[in-house]
N, CA, C and O atoms as CSV, one atom per row, in Angstrom:
chain,resi,resn,atom,element,x,y,z
A,1,MET,N,N,11.420,-12.678,1.818
A,1,MET,CA,C,10.415,-12.837,2.782
A,1,MET,C,C,9.019,-13.033,1.996
A,1,MET,O,O,8.809,-12.290,1.038
A,2,SER,N,N,8.164,-13.889,2.313
A,2,SER,CA,C,6.861,-14.076,1.619
A,2,SER,C,C,5.919,-12.994,2.053
A,2,SER,O,O,6.133,-12.374,3.095
A,3,ILE,N,N,4.854,-12.740,1.269
A,3,ILE,CA,C,3.846,-11.845,1.505
A,3,ILE,C,C,3.205,-12.074,2.815
A,3,ILE,O,O,2.904,-11.121,3.535
A,4,ASP,N,N,2.971,-13.384,3.177
A,4,ASP,CA,C,2.327,-13.767,4.416
A,4,ASP,C,C,3.266,-13.454,5.613
A,4,ASP,O,O,2.805,-13.024,6.670
A,5,GLU,N,N,4.454,-13.655,5.447
A,5,GLU,CA,C,5.467,-13.427,6.533
A,5,GLU,C,C,5.518,-11.889,6.850
A,5,GLU,O,O,5.602,-11.479,8.008
A,6,ILE,N,N,5.469,-11.142,5.863
A,6,ILE,CA,C,5.445,-9.653,5.964
A,6,ILE,C,C,4.133,-9.120,6.625
A,6,ILE,O,O,4.123,-8.198,7.441
A,7,GLN,N,N,3.052,-9.780,6.201
A,7,GLN,CA,C,1.754,-9.496,6.831
A,7,GLN,C,C,1.731,-9.788,8.268
A,7,GLN,O,O,1.205,-9.021,9.074
A,8,ASN,N,N,2.288,-10.875,8.591
A,8,ASN,CA,C,2.326,-11.396,10.070
A,8,ASN,C,C,3.278,-10.451,10.863
A,8,ASN,O,O,3.042,-10.209,12.047
A,9,ASN,N,N,4.287,-9.947,10.260
A,9,ASN,CA,C,5.122,-8.973,11.035
A,9,ASN,C,C,4.430,-7.660,11.327
A,9,ASN,O,O,4.629,-7.034,12.369
A,10,ILE,N,N,3.575,-7.251,10.329
A,10,ILE,CA,C,2.841,-6.074,10.489
A,10,ILE,C,C,1.709,-6.277,11.489
A,10,ILE,O,O,1.402,-5.341,12.227
A,11,ILE,N,N,1.112,-7.370,11.554
A,11,ILE,CA,C,0.077,-7.706,12.558
A,11,ILE,C,C,0.776,-7.662,13.935
A,11,ILE,O,O,0.212,-7.045,14.839
A,12,THR,N,N,1.935,-8.256,14.159
A,12,THR,CA,C,2.636,-8.232,15.394
A,12,THR,C,C,2.990,-6.810,15.774
A,12,THR,O,O,2.881,-6.420,16.936
A,13,GLU,N,N,3.449,-5.979,14.709
A,13,GLU,CA,C,3.840,-4.665,15.123
A,13,GLU,C,C,2.730,-3.781,15.652
A,13,GLU,O,O,2.913,-3.006,16.590
A,14,PHE,N,N,1.537,-3.923,15.003
A,14,PHE,CA,C,0.332,-3.226,15.395
A,14,PHE,C,C,-0.257,-3.763,16.684
A,14,PHE,O,O,-0.930,-3.022,17.401
A,15,ALA,N,N,-0.018,-5.065,17.011
A,15,ALA,CA,C,-0.602,-5.681,18.174
A,15,ALA,C,C,-0.056,-5.046,19.417
A,15,ALA,O,O,-0.749,-5.104,20.433
A,16,VAL,N,N,1.136,-4.433,19.453
A,16,VAL,CA,C,1.635,-3.710,20.480
A,16,VAL,C,C,0.777,-2.675,21.067
A,16,VAL,O,O,0.824,-2.405,22.267
A,17,PHE,N,N,-0.038,-2.070,20.202
A,17,PHE,CA,C,-0.795,-0.935,20.603
A,17,PHE,C,C,-2.255,-1.271,20.768
A,17,PHE,O,O,-2.790,-1.997,19.930
A,18,ASP,N,N,-2.922,-0.804,21.771
A,18,ASP,CA,C,-4.260,-1.027,22.080
A,18,ASP,C,C,-5.167,0.203,21.441
A,18,ASP,O,O,-6.230,0.038,20.843
A,19,ASP,N,N,-4.542,1.426,21.687
A,19,ASP,CA,C,-5.205,2.574,21.294
A,19,ASP,C,C,-5.041,2.905,19.853
A,19,ASP,O,O,-3.944,2.799,19.303
A,20,TRP,N,N,-6.135,3.314,19.216
A,20,TRP,CA,C,-5.940,3.600,17.687
A,20,TRP,C,C,-5.267,4.895,17.580
A,20,TRP,O,O,-4.833,5.120,16.450
A,21,MET,N,N,-5.068,5.794,18.440
A,21,MET,CA,C,-4.283,7.030,18.196
A,21,MET,C,C,-2.787,6.599,18.106
A,21,MET,O,O,-2.017,7.237,17.387
A,22,ASP,N,N,-2.381,5.557,18.806
A,22,ASP,CA,C,-0.997,5.061,18.654
A,22,ASP,C,C,-0.822,4.336,17.390
A,22,ASP,O,O,0.251,4.426,16.793
A,23,LYS,N,N,-1.808,3.609,16.921
A,23,LYS,CA,C,-1.756,2.946,15.616
A,23,LYS,C,C,-1.675,3.887,14.479
A,23,LYS,O,O,-0.937,3.664,13.519
A,24,TYR,N,N,-2.455,4.981,14.577
A,24,TYR,CA,C,-2.310,5.982,13.612
A,24,TYR,C,C,-1.009,6.618,13.560
A,24,TYR,O,O,-0.500,6.856,12.464
A,25,ALA,N,N,-0.358,6.948,14.767
A,25,ALA,CA,C,0.937,7.440,14.874
A,25,ALA,C,C,1.984,6.560,14.238
A,25,ALA,O,O,2.937,7.033,13.618
A,26,LEU,N,N,1.773,5.195,14.415
A,26,LEU,CA,C,2.627,4.213,13.669
A,26,LEU,C,C,2.459,4.296,12.194
A,26,LEU,O,O,3.445,4.193,11.464
A,27,LEU,N,N,1.176,4.490,11.681
A,27,LEU,CA,C,0.948,4.565,10.356
A,27,LEU,C,C,1.682,5.768,9.711
A,27,LEU,O,O,2.332,5.697,8.668
A,28,ILE,N,N,1.510,6.811,10.412
A,28,ILE,CA,C,2.111,8.150,9.970
A,28,ILE,C,C,3.659,8.014,9.874
A,28,ILE,O,O,4.293,8.499,8.937
A,29,GLU,N,N,4.237,7.314,10.919
A,29,GLU,CA,C,5.703,7.076,10.901
A,29,GLU,C,C,6.031,6.287,9.669
A,29,GLU,O,O,6.997,6.625,8.984
A,30,MET,N,N,5.268,5.231,9.335
A,30,MET,CA,C,5.617,4.392,8.189
A,30,MET,C,C,5.560,5.156,6.896
A,30,MET,O,O,6.351,4.972,5.971
A,31,GLY,N,N,4.530,6.064,6.889
A,31,GLY,CA,C,4.374,6.868,5.643
A,31,GLY,C,C,5.499,7.848,5.534
A,31,GLY,O,O,5.899,8.164,4.413
A,32,ASN,N,N,6.058,8.371,6.652
A,32,ASN,CA,C,7.168,9.302,6.577
A,32,ASN,C,C,8.397,8.615,6.147
A,32,ASN,O,O,9.329,9.281,5.698
A,33,SER,N,N,8.475,7.278,6.255
A,33,SER,CA,C,9.651,6.573,5.844
A,33,SER,C,C,9.734,6.245,4.348
A,33,SER,O,O,10.765,5.816,3.828
A,34,LEU,N,N,8.610,6.466,3.699
A,34,LEU,CA,C,8.634,6.346,2.254
A,34,LEU,C,C,9.476,7.431,1.505
A,34,LEU,O,O,9.345,8.633,1.733
A,35,PRO,N,N,10.371,6.897,0.571
A,35,PRO,CA,C,11.109,7.893,-0.210
A,35,PRO,C,C,10.212,8.777,-1.035
A,35,PRO,O,O,9.228,8.281,-1.585
A,36,LEU,N,N,10.498,10.079,-1.156
A,36,LEU,CA,C,9.762,10.878,-2.128
A,36,LEU,C,C,9.708,10.435,-3.448
A,36,LEU,O,O,10.700,9.891,-3.934
A,37,LEU,N,N,8.606,10.604,-4.150
A,37,LEU,CA,C,8.457,10.179,-5.445
A,37,LEU,C,C,9.057,11.277,-6.467
A,37,LEU,O,O,8.777,12.467,-6.321
A,38,GLU,N,N,9.789,10.880,-7.376
A,38,GLU,CA,C,10.419,11.800,-8.347
A,38,GLU,C,C,9.290,12.675,-8.999
A,38,GLU,O,O,8.198,12.210,-9.327
A,39,VAL,N,N,9.635,13.899,-9.144
A,39,VAL,CA,C,8.628,14.910,-9.627
A,39,VAL,C,C,7.981,14.436,-10.903
A,39,VAL,O,O,6.773,14.622,-11.046
A,40,ASN,N,N,8.674,13.848,-11.824
A,40,ASN,CA,C,8.154,13.444,-13.185
A,40,ASN,C,C,7.159,12.265,-12.976
A,40,ASN,O,O,6.335,12.018,-13.856
A,41,LEU,N,N,7.213,11.575,-11.899
A,41,LEU,CA,C,6.245,10.431,-11.609
A,41,LEU,C,C,4.955,10.931,-11.004
A,41,LEU,O,O,3.958,10.214,-10.927
A,42,LYS,N,N,5.000,12.215,-10.563
A,42,LYS,CA,C,3.719,12.781,-10.004
A,42,LYS,C,C,2.804,13.298,-11.213
A,42,LYS,O,O,2.477,14.479,-11.337
A,43,SER,N,N,2.480,12.413,-11.970
A,43,SER,CA,C,1.697,12.811,-13.153
A,43,SER,C,C,0.201,12.332,-12.999
A,43,SER,O,O,-0.183,11.507,-12.170
A,44,GLU,N,N,-0.557,12.961,-13.901
A,44,GLU,CA,C,-2.075,12.466,-13.881
A,44,GLU,C,C,-2.118,10.997,-14.166
A,44,GLU,O,O,-2.980,10.307,-13.621
A,45,ASN,N,N,-1.211,10.457,-15.015
A,45,ASN,CA,C,-1.260,9.095,-15.301
A,45,ASN,C,C,-1.052,8.185,-14.110
A,45,ASN,O,O,-1.570,7.069,-14.070
A,46,ASN,N,N,-0.271,8.678,-13.116
A,46,ASN,CA,C,-0.071,7.961,-11.937
A,46,ASN,C,C,-0.965,8.190,-10.810
A,46,ASN,O,O,-0.854,7.567,-9.754
A,47,LEU,N,N,-1.870,9.099,-11.030
A,47,LEU,CA,C,-2.817,9.495,-9.904
A,47,LEU,C,C,-3.768,8.466,-9.760
A,47,LEU,O,O,-4.241,7.961,-10.777
A,48,ILE,N,N,-4.148,8.045,-8.537
A,48,ILE,CA,C,-5.178,7.089,-8.273
A,48,ILE,C,C,-6.551,7.652,-8.235
A,48,ILE,O,O,-6.861,8.443,-7.344
A,49,ALA,N,N,-7.379,7.293,-9.144
A,49,ALA,CA,C,-8.791,7.714,-9.119
A,49,ALA,C,C,-9.539,7.019,-8.014
A,49,ALA,O,O,-9.351,5.829,-7.766
A,50,GLY,N,N,-10.454,7.829,-7.304
A,50,GLY,CA,C,-11.183,7.225,-6.255
A,50,GLY,C,C,-10.633,7.562,-4.899
A,50,GLY,O,O,-11.249,7.248,-3.880
A,51,CYS,N,N,-9.511,8.183,-4.868
A,51,CYS,CA,C,-8.902,8.594,-3.557
A,51,CYS,C,C,-9.283,10.074,-3.243
A,51,CYS,O,O,-9.137,10.971,-4.074
A,52,GLN,N,N,-9.759,10.261,-2.043
A,52,GLN,CA,C,-10.028,11.663,-1.593
A,52,GLN,C,C,-8.773,12.510,-1.568
A,52,GLN,O,O,-8.767,13.697,-1.894
A,53,SER,N,N,-7.729,11.845,-1.168
A,53,SER,CA,C,-6.315,12.516,-1.106
A,53,SER,C,C,-5.764,12.209,-2.422
A,53,SER,O,O,-6.204,11.337,-3.171
A,54,ARG,N,N,-4.673,13.056,-2.681
A,54,ARG,CA,C,-3.954,12.683,-3.898
A,54,ARG,C,C,-2.937,11.572,-3.642
A,54,ARG,O,O,-2.129,11.672,-2.719
A,55,VAL,N,N,-2.973,10.539,-4.438
A,55,VAL,CA,C,-2.048,9.365,-4.293
A,55,VAL,C,C,-1.550,9.117,-5.723
A,55,VAL,O,O,-2.323,8.984,-6.672
A,56,TRP,N,N,-0.168,9.062,-5.825
A,56,TRP,CA,C,0.473,8.676,-7.066
A,56,TRP,C,C,1.074,7.339,-6.840
A,56,TRP,O,O,1.643,7.045,-5.789
A,57,LEU,N,N,0.937,6.540,-7.844
A,57,LEU,CA,C,1.528,5.235,-7.819
A,57,LEU,C,C,2.300,4.906,-9.137
A,57,LEU,O,O,1.813,5.132,-10.245
A,58,HIS,N,N,3.459,4.392,-8.958
A,58,HIS,CA,C,4.299,3.986,-10.156
A,58,HIS,C,C,4.782,2.674,-9.863
A,58,HIS,O,O,5.085,2.363,-8.711
A,59,ALA,N,N,4.887,1.776,-10.955
A,59,ALA,CA,C,5.335,0.385,-10.849
A,59,ALA,C,C,6.297,0.101,-11.839
A,59,ALA,O,O,6.180,0.597,-12.960
A,60,GLU,N,N,7.300,-0.693,-11.527
A,60,GLU,CA,C,8.279,-1.129,-12.509
A,60,GLU,C,C,8.425,-2.625,-12.348
A,60,GLU,O,O,8.278,-3.173,-11.256
A,61,TYR,N,N,8.710,-3.252,-13.430
A,61,TYR,CA,C,8.908,-4.669,-13.500
A,61,TYR,C,C,10.369,-5.014,-13.746
A,61,TYR,O,O,10.886,-4.708,-14.820
A,62,VAL,N,N,11.063,-5.643,-12.786
A,62,VAL,CA,C,12.429,-5.775,-12.912
A,62,VAL,C,C,12.872,-7.285,-12.465
A,62,VAL,O,O,12.783,-7.705,-11.311
A,63,GLU,N,N,13.307,-7.942,-13.455
A,63,GLU,CA,C,13.746,-9.416,-13.194
A,63,GLU,C,C,12.610,-10.268,-12.613
A,63,GLU,O,O,12.790,-11.046,-11.677
A,64,GLY,N,N,11.486,-10.087,-13.190
A,64,GLY,CA,C,10.263,-10.928,-12.807
A,64,GLY,C,C,9.587,-10.520,-11.571
A,64,GLY,O,O,8.745,-11.249,-11.047
A,65,LYS,N,N,9.938,-9.329,-11.062
A,65,LYS,CA,C,9.292,-8.821,-9.871
A,65,LYS,C,C,8.737,-7.409,-9.976
A,65,LYS,O,O,9.316,-6.582,-10.681
A,66,VAL,N,N,7.635,-7.105,-9.300
A,66,VAL,CA,C,7.070,-5.784,-9.376
A,66,VAL,C,C,7.595,-4.894,-8.233
A,66,VAL,O,O,7.651,-5.344,-7.089
A,67,PHE,N,N,7.946,-3.753,-8.499
A,67,PHE,CA,C,8.429,-2.818,-7.490
A,67,PHE,C,C,7.577,-1.497,-7.576
A,67,PHE,O,O,7.516,-0.845,-8.619
A,68,TYR,N,N,6.964,-1.163,-6.493
A,68,TYR,CA,C,6.122,-0.020,-6.404
A,68,TYR,C,C,6.822,1.072,-5.703
A,68,TYR,O,O,7.621,0.891,-4.784
A,69,GLN,N,N,6.443,2.332,-6.235
A,69,GLN,CA,C,6.796,3.618,-5.546
A,69,GLN,C,C,5.549,4.429,-5.620
A,69,GLN,O,O,4.835,4.470,-6.622
A,70,ALA,N,N,5.310,5.109,-4.446
A,70,ALA,CA,C,4.050,5.917,-4.287
A,70,ALA,C,C,4.293,7.058,-3.296
A,70,ALA,O,O,5.254,7.115,-2.529
A,71,GLU,N,N,3.301,7.969,-3.401
A,71,GLU,CA,C,3.375,9.115,-2.535
A,71,GLU,C,C,1.931,9.658,-2.347
A,71,GLU,O,O,1.112,9.548,-3.259
A,72,SER,N,N,1.634,10.220,-1.211
A,72,SER,CA,C,0.405,10.832,-0.983
A,72,SER,C,C,0.591,12.166,-0.266
A,72,SER,O,O,1.622,12.386,0.369
A,73,ASP,N,N,-0.423,13.083,-0.364
A,73,ASP,CA,C,-0.317,14.356,0.301
A,73,ASP,C,C,-0.962,14.284,1.749
A,73,ASP,O,O,-0.885,15.231,2.532
A,74,ALA,N,N,-1.539,13.207,2.017
A,74,ALA,CA,C,-2.222,13.017,3.343
A,74,ALA,C,C,-1.426,12.001,4.225
A,74,ALA,O,O,-1.030,10.947,3.728
A,75,LEU,N,N,-1.197,12.311,5.510
A,75,LEU,CA,C,-0.286,11.565,6.381
A,75,LEU,C,C,-0.783,10.148,6.536
A,75,LEU,O,O,-0.024,9.214,6.281
A,76,ILE,N,N,-2.030,9.943,6.945
A,76,ILE,CA,C,-2.493,8.598,7.264
A,76,ILE,C,C,-2.589,7.804,5.927
A,76,ILE,O,O,-2.251,6.621,5.906
A,77,VAL,N,N,-3.014,8.394,4.888
A,77,VAL,CA,C,-3.088,7.679,3.676
A,77,VAL,C,C,-1.622,7.284,3.135
A,77,VAL,O,O,-1.419,6.230,2.532
A,78,LYS,N,N,-0.674,8.186,3.397
A,78,LYS,CA,C,0.797,7.824,3.047
A,78,LYS,C,C,1.047,6.588,3.936
A,78,LYS,O,O,1.634,5.638,3.417
A,79,GLY,N,N,0.709,6.518,5.055
A,79,GLY,CA,C,0.899,5.355,5.834
A,79,GLY,C,C,0.364,4.060,5.377
A,79,GLY,O,O,0.994,3.005,5.437
A,80,ILE,N,N,-0.889,4.202,4.896
A,80,ILE,CA,C,-1.519,3.036,4.281
A,80,ILE,C,C,-0.795,2.601,2.993
A,80,ILE,O,O,-0.613,1.416,2.713
A,81,VAL,N,N,-0.393,3.632,2.226
A,81,VAL,CA,C,0.366,3.321,1.000
A,81,VAL,C,C,1.695,2.613,1.366
A,81,VAL,O,O,2.137,1.694,0.676
A,82,ALA,N,N,2.306,3.069,2.463
A,82,ALA,CA,C,3.633,2.399,2.832
A,82,ALA,C,C,3.328,1.025,3.308
A,82,ALA,O,O,4.204,0.179,3.130
A,83,LEU,N,N,2.243,0.679,3.875
A,83,LEU,CA,C,1.942,-0.640,4.258
A,83,LEU,C,C,1.833,-1.584,3.101
A,83,LEU,O,O,2.399,-2.678,3.112
A,84,LEU,N,N,1.100,-1.154,2.100
A,84,LEU,CA,C,0.780,-1.946,0.914
A,84,LEU,C,C,1.997,-2.048,0.061
A,84,LEU,O,O,2.163,-3.081,-0.588
A,85,ILE,N,N,2.875,-1.068,-0.004
A,85,ILE,CA,C,4.121,-1.174,-0.686
A,85,ILE,C,C,4.995,-2.206,0.049
A,85,ILE,O,O,5.573,-3.120,-0.539
A,86,ASN,N,N,5.048,-2.008,1.302
A,86,ASN,CA,C,5.923,-2.931,2.115
A,86,ASN,C,C,5.529,-4.497,1.928
A,86,ASN,O,O,6.386,-5.381,1.899
A,87,VAL,N,N,4.189,-4.729,1.811
A,87,VAL,CA,C,3.636,-6.019,1.641
A,87,VAL,C,C,3.885,-6.575,0.245
A,87,VAL,O,O,4.394,-7.686,0.100
A,88,LEU,N,N,3.508,-5.761,-0.843
A,88,LEU,CA,C,3.483,-6.289,-2.226
A,88,LEU,C,C,4.791,-6.050,-3.040
A,88,LEU,O,O,5.087,-6.841,-3.935
A,89,SER,N,N,5.546,-5.027,-2.764
A,89,SER,CA,C,6.601,-4.661,-3.617
A,89,SER,C,C,7.694,-5.716,-3.522
A,89,SER,O,O,7.909,-6.237,-2.427
A,90,GLY,N,N,8.376,-6.054,-4.560
A,90,GLY,CA,C,9.396,-6.916,-4.658
A,90,GLY,C,C,8.900,-8.463,-4.869
A,90,GLY,O,O,9.654,-9.425,-4.723
A,91,HIS,N,N,7.683,-8.547,-5.192
A,91,HIS,CA,C,7.144,-9.907,-5.391
A,91,HIS,C,C,6.715,-10.117,-6.829
A,91,HIS,O,O,6.491,-9.171,-7.585
A,92,THR,N,N,6.612,-11.358,-7.172
A,92,THR,CA,C,6.154,-11.681,-8.616
A,92,THR,C,C,4.669,-11.139,-8.908
A,92,THR,O,O,3.915,-10.905,-7.964
A,93,PRO,N,N,4.323,-10.972,-10.067
A,93,PRO,CA,C,2.997,-10.667,-10.453
A,93,PRO,C,C,2.038,-11.728,-9.928
A,93,PRO,O,O,1.003,-11.397,-9.350
A,94,HIS,N,N,2.354,-12.927,-10.114
A,94,HIS,CA,C,1.531,-14.017,-9.539
A,94,HIS,C,C,1.215,-14.033,-8.039
A,94,HIS,O,O,0.090,-14.261,-7.596
A,95,GLU,N,N,2.259,-13.781,-7.319
A,95,GLU,CA,C,2.171,-13.745,-5.931
A,95,GLU,C,C,1.308,-12.536,-5.464
A,95,GLU,O,O,0.545,-12.684,-4.509
A,96,ILE,N,N,1.403,-11.412,-6.075
A,96,ILE,CA,C,0.669,-10.169,-5.866
A,96,ILE,C,C,-0.872,-10.522,-6.154
A,96,ILE,O,O,-1.769,-10.206,-5.373
A,97,LEU,N,N,-1.073,-11.179,-7.302
A,97,LEU,CA,C,-2.404,-11.334,-7.726
A,97,LEU,C,C,-3.118,-12.466,-6.783
A,97,LEU,O,O,-4.324,-12.431,-6.538
A,98,GLU,N,N,-2.345,-13.345,-6.346
A,98,GLU,CA,C,-2.931,-14.438,-5.497
A,98,GLU,C,C,-2.921,-14.080,-3.916
A,98,GLU,O,O,-3.410,-14.845,-3.085
A,99,ALA,N,N,-2.350,-12.916,-3.603
A,99,ALA,CA,C,-2.277,-12.639,-2.127
A,99,ALA,C,C,-3.631,-12.277,-1.579
A,99,ALA,O,O,-4.421,-11.491,-2.103
A,100,ASP,N,N,-3.809,-12.981,-0.406
A,100,ASP,CA,C,-4.961,-12.621,0.499
A,100,ASP,C,C,-4.470,-11.658,1.512
A,100,ASP,O,O,-3.729,-12.065,2.407
A,101,LEU,N,N,-4.837,-10.365,1.442
A,101,LEU,CA,C,-4.286,-9.324,2.279
A,101,LEU,C,C,-5.143,-9.260,3.567
A,101,LEU,O,O,-5.918,-8.336,3.815
A,102,TYR,N,N,-4.928,-10.322,4.351
A,102,TYR,CA,C,-5.681,-10.444,5.607
A,102,TYR,C,C,-5.200,-9.434,6.739
A,102,TYR,O,O,-5.907,-9.209,7.721
A,103,PHE,N,N,-4.031,-8.872,6.560
A,103,PHE,CA,C,-3.503,-7.933,7.548
A,103,PHE,C,C,-4.366,-6.762,7.754
A,103,PHE,O,O,-4.422,-6.227,8.861
A,104,ILE,N,N,-5.062,-6.324,6.721
A,104,ILE,CA,C,-5.859,-5.083,6.736
A,104,ILE,C,C,-6.939,-5.262,7.752
A,104,ILE,O,O,-7.174,-4.367,8.564
A,105,GLU,N,N,-7.596,-6.374,7.739
A,105,GLU,CA,C,-8.683,-6.661,8.758
A,105,GLU,C,C,-8.134,-6.950,10.196
A,105,GLU,O,O,-8.678,-6.558,11.229
A,106,GLN,N,N,-6.974,-7.695,10.126
A,106,GLN,CA,C,-6.606,-8.166,11.419
A,106,GLN,C,C,-5.888,-7.127,12.305
A,106,GLN,O,O,-5.817,-7.301,13.522
A,107,ILE,N,N,-5.369,-6.074,11.714
A,107,ILE,CA,C,-4.814,-4.924,12.437
A,107,ILE,C,C,-5.946,-3.976,12.858
A,107,ILE,O,O,-5.749,-3.107,13.707
A,108,GLY,N,N,-7.124,-4.149,12.263
A,108,GLY,CA,C,-8.296,-3.323,12.566
A,108,GLY,C,C,-8.412,-2.127,11.666
A,108,GLY,O,O,-9.266,-1.272,11.898
A,109,LEU,N,N,-7.585,-2.030,10.645
A,109,LEU,CA,C,-7.590,-0.818,9.708
A,109,LEU,C,C,-8.884,-0.677,9.048
A,109,LEU,O,O,-9.427,0.420,8.917
A,110,LYS,N,N,-9.399,-1.806,8.619
A,110,LYS,CA,C,-10.684,-1.840,7.864
A,110,LYS,C,C,-11.902,-1.024,8.684
A,110,LYS,O,O,-12.743,-0.285,8.173
A,111,ASP,N,N,-11.766,-1.337,9.973
A,111,ASP,CA,C,-12.920,-0.731,10.865
A,111,ASP,C,C,-12.602,0.652,11.219
A,111,ASP,O,O,-13.507,1.316,11.725
A,112,HIS,N,N,-11.382,1.225,11.019
A,112,HIS,CA,C,-11.024,2.491,11.466
A,112,HIS,C,C,-10.841,3.488,10.347
A,112,HIS,O,O,-10.274,4.550,10.605
A,113,LEU,N,N,-11.247,3.253,9.199
A,113,LEU,CA,C,-11.051,4.142,8.025
A,113,LEU,C,C,-12.484,4.756,7.685
A,113,LEU,O,O,-13.519,4.090,7.725
A,114,SER,N,N,-12.424,5.991,7.373
A,114,SER,CA,C,-13.695,6.666,6.878
A,114,SER,C,C,-14.022,5.958,5.622
A,114,SER,O,O,-13.152,5.302,5.049
A,115,PRO,N,N,-15.294,6.059,5.136
A,115,PRO,CA,C,-15.720,5.505,3.812
A,115,PRO,C,C,-14.804,5.968,2.720
A,115,PRO,O,O,-14.352,5.167,1.902
A,116,THR,N,N,-14.496,7.371,2.690
A,116,THR,CA,C,-13.749,7.811,1.595
A,116,THR,C,C,-12.258,7.160,1.612
A,116,THR,O,O,-11.695,6.825,0.569
A,117,ARG,N,N,-11.729,7.027,2.779
A,117,ARG,CA,C,-10.333,6.358,2.842
A,117,ARG,C,C,-10.462,4.886,2.408
A,117,ARG,O,O,-9.589,4.367,1.713
A,118,SER,N,N,-11.470,4.266,2.786
A,118,SER,CA,C,-11.756,2.856,2.451
A,118,SER,C,C,-11.823,2.653,0.967
A,118,SER,O,O,-11.281,1.697,0.413
A,119,ASN,N,N,-12.510,3.585,0.337
A,119,ASN,CA,C,-12.675,3.666,-1.125
A,119,ASN,C,C,-11.275,3.876,-1.798
A,119,ASN,O,O,-10.916,3.286,-2.817
A,120,GLY,N,N,-10.556,4.754,-1.129
A,120,GLY,CA,C,-9.143,5.052,-1.629
A,120,GLY,C,C,-8.304,3.812,-1.552
A,120,GLY,O,O,-7.581,3.532,-2.508
A,121,LEU,N,N,-8.342,3.051,-0.494
A,121,LEU,CA,C,-7.626,1.838,-0.223
A,121,LEU,C,C,-7.939,0.810,-1.245
A,121,LEU,O,O,-7.062,0.159,-1.813
A,122,VAL,N,N,-9.239,0.676,-1.470
A,122,VAL,CA,C,-9.720,-0.298,-2.553
A,122,VAL,C,C,-9.152,0.083,-3.913
A,122,VAL,O,O,-8.713,-0.787,-4.666
A,123,ALA,N,N,-9.154,1.450,-4.255
A,123,ALA,CA,C,-8.653,1.908,-5.526
A,123,ALA,C,C,-7.239,1.728,-5.684
A,123,ALA,O,O,-6.803,1.306,-6.755
A,124,LEU,N,N,-6.440,2.020,-4.679
A,124,LEU,CA,C,-5.003,1.768,-4.649
A,124,LEU,C,C,-4.689,0.298,-4.854
A,124,LEU,O,O,-3.887,-0.055,-5.719
A,125,LEU,N,N,-5.257,-0.479,-4.137
A,125,LEU,CA,C,-5.074,-1.975,-4.148
A,125,LEU,C,C,-5.341,-2.491,-5.614
A,125,LEU,O,O,-4.568,-3.249,-6.200
A,126,LYS,N,N,-6.507,-2.007,-6.142
A,126,LYS,CA,C,-6.900,-2.319,-7.419
A,126,LYS,C,C,-5.799,-2.040,-8.437
A,126,LYS,O,O,-5.412,-2.883,-9.246
A,127,GLN,N,N,-5.297,-0.734,-8.337
A,127,GLN,CA,C,-4.321,-0.278,-9.323
A,127,GLN,C,C,-3.037,-1.139,-9.168
A,127,GLN,O,O,-2.429,-1.510,-10.173
A,128,MET,N,N,-2.633,-1.451,-7.950
A,128,MET,CA,C,-1.451,-2.345,-7.703
A,128,MET,C,C,-1.626,-3.591,-8.379
A,128,MET,O,O,-0.684,-4.052,-9.024
A,129,ARG,N,N,-2.868,-4.274,-8.301
A,129,ARG,CA,C,-3.055,-5.527,-8.882
A,129,ARG,C,C,-3.128,-5.355,-10.414
A,129,ARG,O,O,-2.746,-6.272,-11.141
A,130,MET,N,N,-3.602,-4.223,-10.911
A,130,MET,CA,C,-3.671,-4.011,-12.333
A,130,MET,C,C,-2.336,-3.993,-12.949
A,130,MET,O,O,-2.154,-4.493,-14.059
A,131,TYR,N,N,-1.367,-3.420,-12.252
A,131,TYR,CA,C,0.009,-3.356,-12.722
A,131,TYR,C,C,0.602,-4.808,-12.732
A,131,TYR,O,O,1.264,-5.224,-13.683
A,132,ALA,N,N,0.314,-5.586,-11.569
A,132,ALA,CA,C,0.751,-7.026,-11.548
A,132,ALA,C,C,0.252,-7.781,-12.733
A,132,ALA,O,O,0.949,-8.562,-13.380
A,133,LEU,N,N,-1.084,-7.481,-12.995
A,133,LEU,CA,C,-1.747,-8.310,-14.082
A,133,LEU,C,C,-1.048,-7.919,-15.384
A,133,LEU,O,O,-0.713,-8.796,-16.180
A,134,ALA,N,N,-0.825,-6.652,-15.616
A,134,ALA,CA,C,-0.216,-6.227,-16.905
A,134,ALA,C,C,1.201,-6.783,-17.021
A,134,ALA,O,O,1.608,-7.169,-18.117
A,135,PHE,N,N,1.953,-6.836,-15.948
A,135,PHE,CA,C,3.267,-7.327,-15.913
A,135,PHE,C,C,3.313,-8.881,-16.083
A,135,PHE,O,O,4.292,-9.458,-16.556
A,136,SER,N,N,2.218,-9.491,-15.673
A,136,SER,CA,C,2.168,-10.977,-15.696
A,136,SER,C,C,2.140,-11.575,-17.184
A,136,SER,O,O,2.523,-12.725,-17.403
A,137,VAL,N,N,1.686,-10.770,-18.145
A,137,VAL,CA,C,1.556,-11.132,-19.452
A,137,VAL,C,C,2.854,-10.811,-20.405
A,137,VAL,O,O,2.964,-11.106,-21.595
A,138,LYS,N,N,3.790,-10.144,-19.594
A,138,LYS,CA,C,5.098,-9.854,-20.331
A,138,LYS,C,C,5.952,-11.069,-20.487
A,138,LYS,O,O,7.038,-10.990,-21.061
């Protein structure tokens, strides 16, 4: 499935709810579905700078595609992490670097995050793209 197809599915899933409390509940549910990160991957090297919460991100390059694993100690942030992993993981570095992540605005997430969470989202996305860039030169 393409990045845009995944984004469109997420937009459809969030469109079911009008109330942001319900959307937050969906985010938390998505975050809870993330597999736990192995303890050895919860290192300072994998910690995302700029996040108010603690977020660890690990990436692997397998057969031309980038696969992300991540975890956070905050429920809503963990849901945001799950969204980004769902959209970007399993795609080529080129696809990740060229992706227009329009779903963030279309589901209203951009308008419903505190400034610190918005900064964390930007930092996480930047790190995901940095991994993709690094893998693209391999």
